[in-house]
Every structure is written in C-alpha cells, then in structure tokens.
N, C-alpha and C positions, 0 to 999 in steps of 0.2 A: 330729287331724292338724295338722302344722306348716305355716304359710303362709310362702312365701319371697318376698322382695322384693330390690330392688337398692339399695345404699347409694351415693349420689352425693356424692362428697367435694368440697365447695365450696373446699377448700384447694388443690386441684390442677386444677379444671375452671372454665373461664370461664362467665359467665352463658349465652351461647348454647349452649355445649357441654352444660351441665347439662340444659337444656330439650331439646336434640336427643337426648341419650342417654336421657332419660326417655321420649321418644317411641319410641326404639329398643327400650327395655326392654318397653314395652307391646306393640309389634309382636311381640317374641319370646315373649310369653305371661305376663310379669310383670304383676301387678295392683296393686303398691304400691312405694313408694320411701321411703327415708330421705333427707333433705337436711340437711347440717350447717349450723350457724349460727355463723360465726366473723367476727371483725373482721380478724384476721391469719391467714396460713397458719402451720403449725407451724414450717416453715423455708423459706428463700427459694427452694430448689429446687422447691418445690411451686408457688409463684408466683401464686396466685389467692386471692380471698376476697370474693365478691360479697355484696350485701345480700340476704339470704335471702327477704325478704318480696316483693320484686319478682320473684324467680325462682319462688317458689311461685305467684304470680298467673299467670305464664306457663304453668307446668305445669298448673295448674287449668283454664286456658282452652283448652289444646290437647290434653289427654289426659283419660281417665277414671280415672286412677290415684288410689289412696289415698296420702296424704302424711303424713309425720311429721317434725317438726323434731328432729334428733338432735345435740345438744339446744340449746335456747335458755336463756340465763340471764336471767331477768326482773327482776334486782335491782340492776344497776349501770349499764351503759352505756345501757340503755333502760329508762325508768320503766315499771312494770307497767300504769299507766293507758294508756300509748301502745300497749303490746303487747296490751292487751285490745281496742283498736280494730283493730290489725293482724290479730289472729287472728279477730275477728268478720268482717272483710272476706274473708279467705281462705276461711273456712267458708261464707260466703254464695256465693262463687264455686264452691265444691266441696262442696255439702251432703252430709253424712255421709261425706266422704272425707278429712277433715283431723283429725289428732291433734296436740295441742300437747305436744310433748316438752320438759320443762324440767329444769334442774339447777342446782346451786349455783355453777357457773361455773368458769372458768380465768382466772388472772391474765393470761395471754397476751392475752386479748380484753378483759377487764373493767377493766384498769388505765388505760385510755386517757384517762379524764376526771379522773384524779388522785386517785381515791378510795383510801383505805387498804385493803389486802387483809387482811381479818380472818380469824380461825381458822374452822375448819369449823363449829363450833357456832353461831357468829354468822351465817355464810352460810346455814345451814339455817333459822335463825330468820327471816332476811330472806326466804328463799324461801317459807316458810309464810305470812308476811304478804302477800307479793306475790300468791300464789295466791288468798288471801281477797279482795284488792282486785279482781283480774281477774274472779273469779266474780260479785262484786257488780255490777260494771259490765256483765257479760253479761246481767243481768236487764233492762236498759233503764231502770232507775231512775236518778234523779239522785243521785249518790253524793258525800258528804263524809266523808273518812276522815282522822283524825289518829292515826296509829299510832306505834309505836316507831321505825320506819325510813322510813315513807312517808307523804306528805301528799297528799290529793286534795281539791280544792275545787270543789263544784258541777259535777261532770263527768257527762256522759251520752253514751252511745253510741247513735247513731240508726240506723245501718245494721247490723242484726243478722240472723243466720241464724235459721231457725225453731227449731233446736236447737243449743245451744252445743257446741263440741268437747270430747271427753274430754281430761283432763290426765294425762299419764304422767310419772312422776318418775324421773329417773336415780339409781341407787343403786349405790355401790361399797363401802360399809361398812355397819355395823350401823345407825348413826343414820339415814342417808339411806334405807336400805331400809325401816326401820320408819316413817319419814315417808311414804314412798310408800304403804305399807299403810294408814296412818292417814288421809291427806288426798288421796291420788291416786286416779286411775281405772285406773292400770296402772303397771307397773314396767319400766324400761329399764336395760340394762347392755351391756357390750361383751366379755364373757367367757362361756364355757359354764359359768356359775357355778351349779351345782346346789345348793350349800349356801345361796347367797344367795336362790335361788328358794324353797327350803324356808322360809327365814327370812321372806320376804315373805308366804308363805301362812300360816305359823304366827302371824304378827303380825296377821292378819286381812285381808290383801290378797286380794281376790277377782277383781281385774281381769285383763285380758290382759297377757302379758309379751312384751317385745320384746328382741332382742339383735342385736348387730352383729358381723360377721366380715369378714376380709379374705383375699383370695387375690391372686396375680399370675400371670395367664396370659401366656405368650409361647411362641414356637415351641420354645425350649430352656429348660431349667431355669437355665442360666447367665445368659442374657439376662434372665429374669424376676427372678432373685435380685439382679442388679445394679440393675434398675429399682426393685425394692422397697426395697433398701438406700438408694439415692439419695434416694428420696422419703419413706421411713418408717423409716429405720434407727434412729431414736431411740426407737421404741416399746418396745423391750425393757427400757428402764429402768423404766417403769410407776410405780405407786404415786403418792405425793403430788406427785412432780416435775411431772407433767403439769398439775396444778392450780395449783401455786405459782410456777412459773418464768414471768417476765413477758415475755421477748423470744425471738424466733425464733432469734437468734444462739446462745442457750444450748442450744436443742434441737439445733442443728447441731453444737455441741461434744459433746453426748452421743452423736451418731452415730459419732464417732471411736472410741468404745469397742467398736463392733461391726464387722461385715464382711459382705459378701454371703453368705459361707458360714454365718455365724451366723443371718442373716436367713432363709436357705433352710431352716435346721433348725427354725425357729419358725413359718414361714408356708408354706402350700402354693404353691410356685413352679413354673411351667412347665406342660407339656401333660399331666401325669399326672392324669386325671380321677378315678381311684380315690383318690389322696391328697387331692385337693381335697374329694371327697365325705366322706372320713373326718374331715377337719377340721370340716366343717359338721355331720356326723352327731353330733358331741359336743354340739352345742346341742340337737339333736332329742332325744337321749337324756336331756339334763338336764331336758327338759320345757317348753321355750319354745314359746309359741304362734306367734310370728313371728320369723323370722331374716332379717336384711338383709345382703347380701353385697356387699362393695366389691371392684372390680377396681382394683388399684394400677396407676397409669401411664396413658399416653396412649391405649393401644389398648383403649378401652372397648368398641368394637363387637366386637372379637375376644373379649374377656372375657365379654360378654353372650352371644354365641353359644356359647362354651365352657360356660358355666353352664347355659343353657337346653337345649342339645342333648346334652351329655355328662355333666354333673355331677348335676344335679337328678334325672334318671331313675335314678341309682344310690342315692338316699336312701330309707330305709325309713320 
C-alpha cells in the first residue's frame, strides 16, 4: 500500500504558514510531510525560503507527523558536520519520525558562498563523503576526518537520538540512483519514474521509495492554471537546468517559454478530482512506497481538503 503525505514548499510558504499547514494536514488525516530545503526560491513570485531546520523543530514539537527534507544538499552551503548536529537534534525532538532526504544540490542554493559548481560526478563524490562523515558523527564518537572534500577535527555530537534517522538519497539519473542503492537507506525522486525505481531495486536498493507530485486546486481550472504558471511555470524545462542555473531571474525567464494553458496540460489544475487522482495514480502504479503531494499556490487549506476528501479516496 502506498502512503500519502503533503509536500510543503518552503519556496512559497512562510515559516508560520508551513507550520500551520502541517498542523492542518495532520487534522485532515495526513501522517507525513515533505519540507523543501532551499536558500532561495525558484523565482521571485514564490517569495519565501525559510531555514528548514527551525521549521522542522516547530513541526516536530506541535504535531506527530513524520517529516522528510526534500531535499538537503549536505556538501556546499552547510558543512556535513553541522548538518549531522542539526539532524540529530530534529530526530531527538521527533523520535522515529524524521528522514534525512539528501541530494547533490542545485546551484540556485549552493553557489552563495562562492564555491565552484562542479560536474555531477564530483557532486556525487562529495555527497558520498558527506554521508560518511554524518554517519560517523551520529555514533557519538569524537571524529577526525581528513577526506578529499571535507575536514573534521575532533568533533563530537552530544545531543543524540536513540536511533539515527534513515538517509534517503535523491536520484534523477543512473549514477545518483545507483548511489542511493549502494549507500542510502531509501530513494527519492519527483517523477512517476518506474524505470528509475526498477534501477534502484536492480542495483540492490532495498529501502523505501518516496516521490513528489504537484497539483493546483482552485474553484476553476483557469484560476488554478494561472496560479500554477505564475509560481511554477519554469518546471516544464526540467533536466539539468534545475541543477545548474544559479539565479531565480533565469528561472523566471524560462517561464516565458510556457503559458497557463501549457501548465494546465502538464499539471492537474482545478476542481476535477478524477484528473488529480489519475496524475497521482501514476506514482502508485510505478510502485512508490510514499507519495507527497504539493498544492501550488496560497490556498493550501483548500488544496488539503480537496486531496483528503475528494482525491485520495479515488486512488487504488
């Protein structure tokens, strides 16, 4: 059976809104959430980007929800030794309820300290070393590490949970999916990628799989399509662009290639529950263990009600 959660986008929701809508999701019957980890929004129309570790602490303390970062890059703007401490603290606040979702990052967020943006192969090497550092620090031992990419000197985490969180690795290609199978506890993606899931399993990945989907509920399809295009119209470009472009202005330029009509053809927009259910059913049919659904736009409460009361009951 597939478990369904809510995807809370930090790029378009303020810190209090994320916490409030997490609580609303729990009231509506959801038991888990994804929360994105960005330094910048994708484009200025989204307008937010809070520090995810503060937000997760608030959700952990005010709900019983399971939480996953979707996803954190532990290799550039925040050193893995610091993230080892942050994740240990969140897990101590929410025992058994936190999953550390990680990925190789996007230039949009990771360029801010002036680091060069290397090719995918190097980013994956950095990610693997960062995971090694984090897991060593979760043991509570005093760690000294002199690696290819990271240095840790006599570091020890004192506030530890009884059990460390699982690490799920985001994968959009062969190399990252195979890395998830080899060193991760699970696999994350944002498409109903049945081929990628089979590759993860064939490569030895035995952990749970998570995927993210988007809808845009509104009273009319036209209103929903305009909202989805205004906030997420760049997404149709896909591919490496999302990882390699460093500024929100560029994503805004990509939006100009689309239209509300094109967005509506790609995303379930409006009050049609059957269409929304069909778009999510593709993830179920692909075999994902968990699917997290994002409501695009400010009417999160309407989207949550729509999903809980009309869409999810239609899924097989």
